Structure formats: C-alpha cells, structure tokens
N, C-alpha and C positions, 0 to 999 in steps of 0.2 A: 645584482645587488639584492641582498635579503632585506625584506621590509618588516618593520616592527608592527606590534599589535595596536599601537596608539591610534585612536579615532576610528577603529574598525568595529563599530557597534553591531552586535548580534541581537536581533529581535526574536525572542523565544515566545511562541504563541501556544498557550495551554488552554485546551477546552475542558470545561468542567460541567458535569451533570450528575448530581447525586453520588458523589465520590468521597464522602466524608471519611470513610475508612482508610483511604489511600492517599489523600492529598498531602498530609504532612511529609510522608516519605518522598513523594514526587517533588514537591516544591523545594524541600531541603536539598535534593540532589541537583537542583538548578542553581539556587542561590549560593551553594557552596562549591560551584565549579571553580577550578583553578584559573579559568579565563574570566575576568571580572567585568569586561566591557559588555554588559548585558542589559537589554531592555526586556523585562519579563511581563508579558501581557496575559493576564488571567481572565478568561471569558467565562463568567457564570451564565450558563444557558438555561435559566429558569429552574434551578435546583429547588427541591422541596425538602431537603434535609439541611444539615448544618454547613454545607459546602461554602456558602457565601460568608458566613461568620469566620470560617477558617481562612479563606483567602484574604479577607479584610484584615485579619490579624497580621498577615505577612506584609500587607501594604504599609502598616504602621511600623513594622520592624525593618523594612528595607526600602530605601527610596527608589530603587530600580524597578519596583513592582507597580504595575498599573492594573487596576481592577475595573472590569466592565460587567455590569449586571443587566441582562436583557431577558425578555420573555423567551420561553423555550421555542427555538426555531430549528434545532438540529445542528450537528457538528459542522456541516458545510457553511452554514450562515455564520456560526461562531468563528470559524477560521477566516472567513472573508472579512469579518469585522476586525479581526486581529491584523490582517494584511493591510486593511485600510488605515489602521492606526500606526503601523510599524514605521519607524524612522531609521532603522539600522541599514547597514550595507548588506547584511545577510539576514535571511529568514530561516527559522527552523521551527518544527512543530513537536509538541509533546502532548500525549493524552494524559489526563489528570490522574490516572491509576497506574502509570508506568514510571520508570526511573532511568536516569542517565548516569553512566559512569562519570566520576568527578573530573577526569582529565579530557573528556571527549572533545569539548569545544576548543580548548587551547591547542591541542595537537593538530586538529583538522583546520582551524582557521589559518594556521601558519601555511598549510598547503594551498589554501585558497588565495591568500594574499600574494604568495610568491608565483602564482600562475593565473593571471587575469583571464585566461581563456576558459577556465573551469567555470561552467554555469551551475553545476550541481555536484556536490560531493556526497557519496554514500559511505556510512561507517557501519561496523558490524552490528548485528541485532541478535538478541537471544530470545527466541520465541518461547512461549509457555514458561516463562521465568517463574520459578517456585512451583511449577507444575510437575506432573509425574513423568513427562517426557520432553524436557527442554531441548530445543534445537538451535544450534549456533550457526549463523549465516555470515560468512566472511570471505571476501575475495580481495585481491590486491592487483588492480590493473587500471588502464585508462581506456575509455571508449570515446574516441575523439572525432568520429564522423557520425552522421545520421544513421548510416547503415549499421555501425557497430553498436550504437545506442539501442536501436530497435532490436538487434540481435541479443543484446544484454537482457532486455525485457523478456524476449521470447524464451531464452534459456534459463532465466531465473538468476543470472548473475547480478542483474539490477532488480531489486524487489519492487513490488507494487505498493510499498508503504512510503508515505511522505515523512514519517517520524524518524526514520533512520537516515535522514538527508539534511544537508545545509544548502540552501539555494541563494544565489545572488538575488537581491530584491527585485531587480528589473525583470526577472523571469515571470513575475506575476503582474506586470504592467497591463497586459491585455488578456489575462486569463485568470479566472476565479474558480473555486469549487462549485460544482453543480448543486443546486438546491433541490431537496426533495427526492434524492435517489440514494440507494445503498451503494456500497463499493465506491464511495467518492474518491478514495485514495487511488484505486486502480484506474478509474476513469481519468482523473487529472494526470496521472503518470502517462497514460496512453496518449492524452492530448499533448503532453509536453514532449513526447518521445522524439519528434522530428524538429523540435525547437531548441533542444539543448545542444549547444555547440560542442561541449565536452563534458563528460561525466567522469569524475575521478572516483574510483572505488578504493577506499582507504581501509587499512587494517588497524587503525587507531581508534580507541574508545569503544563504547558499546551502548546500545539502547536495550533496556530490559523490558520486554513486552510481557505484561501480566495477563494471563487468561483466567477468567473467573466466570461464575454463572451469569453475572450482569453485563459482561463485556460483549461488544457487538459480535465478535467471531463465534461466541457461544450462544448467541441469541436464536430465536425461533426462525426456522427456515420459512420463506414465503415466496410466492410468485414474483413479487417485486424485487426480492434479492436476486433471484435467478435472472430476471430480466436485466437488472443493472449490471450483473456480472457479464452477461452476454453482450450488452451494449459496449462495454469497455473492451472485451475480447475481440469483438468484431472490428472495432476501430483500430486496434493494434494490428490485426490481420490485414486490413485494407492498406495501412501505411507501410507494412513490411513486404507485401506481395511484389512490388516492382523490383526487388533486389534478388537476383538469381542465387546469390550466395546464401540466402536465408531460407531456401527451399526446405532443407531438412528440419531446421528449428520450427518453421511454420507448420510442418506436418505434425511434429510432436506437440506443439502448442494447440493446434486445432483438435487433435485427438484428446488432449487433456480437457479442453473446453467442452467437447461433446460428452465425455464421460462425466464431467461435473454436472452438466445439465441432465443427463440420463439418470444419474444418481439422485439429483434433486427431485425430479418428477416421481421417481419410484418412492421416495420418502413422503412426498406430498399426496400420493394417490390422486394425481391431478386428472386422470382420464375419466372425467364425468362431464356432464353437459357444461357446467361452469368452467371446468378445467380445459375443455376444448377451445374456448375463447382465449384462454391464457396461452395455450399451445400456439394458436394462430398469431397472437401478439408477439410471442417470443421468436417464432419463425421469421416474422417481419424484422424484428430487432437484429437478429443474427443472420440475415439473408446471405451476406457474402461468405461468411465462414461455413454456413450450412451447405451452400451450393458447392463450395470448394471441396468440402469433406465428401459429399456425395459423388463428386467426379473422380475421386482418387480411389482406385481399386483397393490398394493396400489399407487405406484408412477405413473404407467401408467394411472390409473383411474383419479388421480389428474391432470395429464397433459391434459387429455381429458376434465376434468372440466375447467381447465384454458382456453383451446381453445374455449369451448362453452361460457364461461363467457365473454371472450374477444370479441367474435362475437356479443353477445347480448348487452354488456354494454360498450365496448371500452377497449383498451389496458391499459390505465392508471388505470382505476378502477379495472380491472382484476389483475393487478400487486399488487395494494394495498391489494386486497382481498386475493390473493393467495401467491405471492412471498414473501410478508412481514408478512404473518400471517399463520404459520403452524397450529396453533390452529383452525383457521377457516377452513382450509383444512379438518382437522379431524372431525369437526362438520358436514360439508357438504358432505364429501366423506369418511366416516369412514367404512372401510372394514376390520378392524383388527379382 
C-alpha cells in the first residue's frame, strides 16, 4: 500500500557563512519546494556580512524557518547544531550558496516513505553549476548490502557529498560531523558506509552545486586538507578490504588517493624541514592505504608512471591522464 506525505517532516539544515550574494536564491529554492512538509533550519555561523539580516527576513516570511545565530565554529559544528534541533523524520543538508530543484524533495520522499529499508537516498547533483565545465552526476540503482554501499563509494556511484542526499534521522543518532577537520562530508560518508542498510540512488530532482572563489572546493590547499582527505580515504579502504569482490575498485580508489596526495604535495612544495614533519603525519594517517599501495606491483608501477609523466608534462596533464583514467593506466602500464 502506498503511503501519503502527511506527517513526514523533512528537516532541511542550511549552513551559512558570509553568503549574502547567494542566500536569496538558495533559500527561495527551499521554501518554494513542491513538498511543503519542511522544517528549514538556517544556521548562521558567525557571518560578518549581511547574511544574518537576510535569513532573519525569511524567518518573518515563513513560519517553517528556524534561525540559529552562533559564533563561527565551522560547517561541522553548524550541521551538528542543526541535527540537534531537527524534529523531522528525514534530514537533508544544503550549503547556503547552492540551489535545489523545486521538485527534488517531493519525488524522493515518496520513495523513502514507500520503502522503510532505505536509510539514505541520493539524488542527482550538478557540480560547478554556472561554471565553465558543469558535471552532472546521476545513477539509478539500489545498494542494499554493506558490500554494495562500500563499492558504491569506491566507484563514485555514491558521492562523498551529504548535500545530494536525504537521510532518515536515526542515521545520526550516534554519529555527528567531526569538528575541526576538512573534507567533513567525505569523512562522515566513510563512517556511515557500513551503517547504511540500504542506499537508494534516485534519478529524481537535482542539487545545483556552485563553485566560486570563496567556496571550500576552490579554497587554498593545505597540509590539513590533504591529511583530512587521506583520513577519510584510509577509513573507506579499511572498511572495504574484507570484501574480495571489491579488490578492483579498491585498487582504483587507492591509486586515485595516492595521485591526489602526490599532486597536493607537489603544489605545496612540502619537501622542506617543516614539510617533512607533515609527510610523517600524513603517512601515519594513511598507514593502511599506503602499505597496501606499496605492496601492489601494478599500483606501484602506475604511481611511478604518474611521477614520470608529471615531471615531463606537468601535474595537471598527469592527473588528467592518470588519476581520472584508469583505462589509460592499464594501456600504458599493464603488468597484469
């Protein structure tokens, strides 16, 4: 029997920090959703521009809007505060500079209501929206075992974003976003990977991700960013390794992680006295994935190939040729 939408409240948690240029477009895309059973929690994380004035305006206009004003603590703390306040059956996240397609929640809540086993639903995402090279990410399948969920993360069928997902609230009963780290989305997705009973990958709706100079993904690269990335990657690797069927995705994912780290260090010019301490720290963080990669002849050869290619042709071209094209790896360095 199909179940209706009544009483199935969705808590939409929006983090805001100095986003006065984008907030109106973001909030309007939420309050004008075709699905009306929303609790819209706007967390102002110590903005120094007019962001607080803007979100307070919407609080006066729409009774579904809840505003929280707190000192700047970072996106993880802001999301955790939203989770603490949420009373909905479902939780979803929006960054204050992004936009949601107006039918996204209505179509996907129907899927969640009619299948109680779905712990998390992922809908399409358009990366670099309004940018020069937008990328649309959309699949339509179910991952209904721990093994398939982990495989979905390894292969990219399940993204490392929390903003293109709707979760059952109980998913966060014992787990919160880590404070003080970068790549908080990737880390919590990896922590959740073996806890999600079923992930539905829907082709309904769309999350429009805006990349601009102030957005996190365009921010300044740092040792902390690389360390946070590797911490999440290593966790996913450890959880996936027991499954023999995931050997090939693990190899590809490990290679991608190593290329990301190699590229990051080449950009940072980290190999100085101070940088060597950072290298030691990051080797400890990614101990499992580093040891695995070193033990795999094919992966080691491919990493050598990446280094040679980067030296001859530059980092960007090397990443295009290697990190984004496993098939090309196999053609150039096929030692199977």
